[in-house]
Each structure stands twice: as C-alpha cells, then as structure tokens.
C-alpha positions as CSV (number, residue, x, y, z in Angstrom):
1,M,-23.3,14.4,180.3
2,K,-22.1,10.9,179.6
3,Y,-22.1,9.7,183.4
4,Q,-24.5,10.3,186.2
5,S,-24.5,9.2,189.8
6,V,-27.5,9.9,191.9
7,D,-27.4,10.0,195.8
8,S,-24.0,8.6,195.9
9,L,-21.6,11.3,197.2
10,E,-19.8,8.5,199.3
11,H,-18.4,7.2,196.0
12,F,-16.4,10.4,195.4
13,S,-13.7,12.4,197.0
14,F,-14.0,16.1,196.8
15,D,-10.7,16.9,198.6
16,Q,-9.1,19.9,196.8
17,A,-12.0,20.2,194.3
18,A,-11.8,23.6,192.7
19,I,-15.2,25.4,192.4
20,F,-15.6,27.2,189.0
21,D,-19.2,28.2,189.0
22,V,-22.2,28.2,191.4
23,D,-25.8,28.5,190.6
24,Y,-28.0,28.6,193.7
25,T,-31.9,28.9,193.6
26,S,-34.7,27.5,195.7
27,S,-34.9,24.4,193.5
28,H,-31.1,23.6,193.3
29,L,-27.5,24.2,194.4
30,K,-25.3,23.5,191.4
31,L,-21.5,23.5,191.6
32,Q,-19.2,23.2,188.7
33,L,-16.0,21.4,190.1
34,A,-12.6,20.3,188.8
35,N,-10.2,17.8,190.3
36,V,-12.9,15.5,191.7
37,T,-11.8,12.0,192.6
38,I,-14.1,9.3,191.4
39,L,-13.6,6.3,193.7
40,S,-13.1,2.8,192.5
41,S,-16.3,1.9,194.3
42,N,-18.3,4.2,191.9
43,E,-20.6,2.2,189.6
44,H,-19.4,4.0,186.5
45,N,-15.5,3.5,187.3
46,Q,-14.5,0.5,185.5
47,D,-10.9,0.7,186.6
48,I,-9.6,-0.9,189.8
49,M,-8.1,2.4,190.9
50,D,-9.5,5.8,191.7
51,M,-9.8,8.1,188.8
52,R,-10.6,11.8,188.6
53,T,-12.5,14.3,186.3
54,N,-12.0,18.0,185.6
55,D,-15.6,19.0,184.8
56,L,-18.1,17.5,187.1
57,I,-21.4,19.2,187.7
58,L,-22.7,18.5,191.3
59,T,-26.3,19.4,191.8
60,F,-28.3,19.3,195.1
61,E,-32.0,19.2,194.2
62,E,-34.3,21.2,196.6
63,P,-31.6,22.3,199.0
64,A,-32.2,23.6,202.4
65,I,-29.2,25.2,204.1
66,L,-29.5,24.5,207.8
67,N,-26.4,26.4,208.9
68,T,-23.4,28.1,207.3
69,T,-20.5,28.4,209.8
70,E,-17.5,30.7,209.3
71,E,-14.7,28.7,210.9
72,G,-12.7,30.3,213.6
73,Y,-9.1,30.0,214.1
74,K,-6.2,30.5,216.6
75,V,-2.9,32.3,216.1
76,Y,0.2,31.4,218.1
77,D,3.7,32.9,218.2
78,A,6.9,30.9,218.0
79,N,6.8,30.0,221.7
80,E,3.3,28.6,221.3
81,Q,1.7,31.5,223.1
82,L,-1.8,32.2,222.0
83,L,-2.0,35.6,220.3
84,E,-5.4,35.7,218.8
85,E,-8.5,33.5,218.9
86,I,-11.5,33.9,216.6
87,P,-14.5,31.5,217.4
88,D,-16.7,29.8,214.8
89,R,-19.6,32.0,213.8
90,I,-23.0,31.0,212.5
91,L,-23.8,33.2,209.5
92,S,-27.3,34.9,208.9
93,Q,-29.2,34.1,205.6
94,Q,-28.0,37.3,204.0
95,E,-24.4,36.6,204.9
96,Y,-24.4,33.0,203.8
97,I,-26.0,34.0,200.4
98,S,-23.1,36.4,199.9
99,V,-20.6,33.6,200.7
100,I,-22.3,31.2,198.1
101,Q,-22.1,34.0,195.5
102,E,-18.3,34.2,196.1
103,L,-17.5,30.5,196.0
104,P,-16.1,30.5,192.5
105,E,-12.3,30.3,192.8
106,S,-12.6,28.6,196.2
107,F,-11.9,25.0,197.0
108,I,-13.8,22.3,198.8
109,Y,-11.6,20.4,201.2
110,S,-14.3,17.8,202.1
111,I,-17.9,16.8,201.8
112,D,-19.0,14.7,204.8
113,V,-22.1,12.7,204.2
114,I,-24.2,12.7,207.4
115,S,-27.1,10.6,206.0
116,A,-28.6,9.9,202.5
117,N,-29.9,13.5,202.1
118,H,-27.8,15.5,204.5
119,C,-24.1,16.6,204.3
120,N,-21.6,19.1,205.4
121,I,-19.6,21.0,202.7
122,Y,-16.3,22.4,203.9
123,I,-14.8,25.1,201.9
124,D,-11.6,27.2,201.8
125,A,-12.7,30.5,200.6
126,S,-10.8,32.3,197.8
127,D,-9.5,35.1,200.1
128,D,-7.3,32.6,201.9
129,K,-8.5,33.8,205.3
130,N,-11.9,32.1,205.8
131,G,-13.1,28.6,205.9
132,Y,-16.8,27.7,205.9
133,C,-19.0,24.7,206.6
134,I,-22.3,24.6,204.9
135,E,-24.8,22.1,206.5
136,L,-27.2,21.1,203.7
137,T,-30.2,18.8,203.3
138,F,-31.6,18.0,199.9
139,Q,-33.9,15.8,198.1
140,H,-31.2,14.2,195.8
141,S,-27.6,14.8,194.9
142,V,-26.7,14.3,191.2
143,A,-23.1,14.2,189.9
144,Q,-22.6,14.4,186.2
145,W,-19.4,14.2,184.1
146,D,-18.1,13.3,180.7
147,R,-14.8,11.6,181.1
148,F,-12.3,9.9,183.4
149,L,-8.8,11.0,183.9
150,K,-5.8,9.2,185.5
151,K,-5.1,10.4,189.0
152,E,-1.8,12.1,189.4
153,S,0.7,10.1,191.6
154,V,2.1,11.9,194.7
C-alpha cells in the first residue's frame, strides 16, 4: 500500500466506515474498511481539509480483546412509556469470536482511543438489531491505503 500510518488512530475518523472483511488471529485483527475519513492532521494528508479513502486496511498487531459488550436498548411507546429494556451484556469468548466472524457488512460508528495501545471499537451489526463495543489492547495499530478521495459535502 502506498500510505501507512502507525499508532495514529486519532488522525482518522471511522464514523460510518463499512467493514468488508475481517481476519482475526492471535497475532492480528485486520479490518478491511471503506468510507474512512483521513483527517487533515494526518501526516500523509497534504490537503487542508479532511479527505477519505474507500480501501483502508486497519491492522491491530498482537490484539487482546478485554471485553466485548452487546449494547442494550430501551423501547418506548408514543407516550414515552417504557415498553422494553434490554441491559448491556458482556459476551463470552465463544460469543465474541462469533460476532467478529460476522462483522463483514457491518459498520463502525466510532473508534475511541483510550491510550496509545488501547481503544474501544463501536459497531452497528449487519442484523440492524445489535450494537457492540469491542475493548481492545494491541502492540501497534497500522492503517494502510492507496489513495485519497474528496469527502462528500453534506
């Protein structure tokens, strides 16, 4: 790949990034993503405005998943009366492995950097019902991509 940023997640925005492929082993968690924003603060972005790319490979080297939480929700009627409440639930290792395998066709709605080698990845699952938070530590994060695209105006 032409461009590479190491340990610089804070120079990207992953809001609404589509997940096309996932490769998870004990040595890496590799996500193939589209619609990733490359912030103007990124060392490779020579433009004064944020740009984007449609084929970014994000690799977490030597990952350790600390927690995977299935996000709960509340359902209200038109009168704002609570009809149903499902609390957050911590998934077992077997459950989160299954969730990771089903990530293609899902969307990231945020990656929150906690520290240099620790982040939370927030995901909207492809089934449109569940959201997940994967708390992850890693040796390094590596973002690789080939080209910059203009960001669509909203």
